[in-house]
C-alpha angles and dihedrals in degrees: 000000000000124000093248090054090053091050091050091050092049094049112093116242114252120217123226091256092051090049090052089052092050091048090051092050091051089059102036140039114241136168126229106256090222106045104009095239114153104251097188115146099010120173094203128035092247127099107245091211104050100012092234114154110242128215134188112239140168117236138176116261092227125001114214105221100156097104091044090055090046090051097049099038097081091048094053091045091050090049092053090047090049089058091055093045089052091061097067091040093056093037093054093044096047104031103019135051094314094242123136120214108220091205092057092044091051090049091049092047090052090053094049092046090048090052091049090050091050091050091050091048090050091049090053094044093133091061090049094047091048090062119094112270092245091057091047090052093050092047092052091045092052091050091051092048091052092049095045090049091050090049093050090048089050091053091049092048093044091052090052091054096046 
């Protein structure tokens, strides 16, 4: 076996995608997304500075996440509020008279369900972002209307109990 055959056997095989990356880096300057090292003219798809494997991907120039944030914000707020509402519920049940107020439990349940919905929406963010912006806007508006209505009902019910 000749020396050139041994070198070819020792060299790792490069996939088509990796070859496309190397071709791109021969023509353009690019920085490693991990350490910022200029990876122009690499011979292997690995950053020589941080040893991170590099891949060529397609990305959006600017993701529009505003309506997604508007849609999940009330859910996360309600979840945080549900945690604080849970404290007097448990405190009264464990340390107080042992009674449970159904109104407070319903309010707390709404908050936890709202948080769960916001988490699921965040997990499926690609499906939300793929929707037309008008549909995203209406979806976020409906979520806000539901939460504002629930808050107003809570204030009315709380006033009745005070």
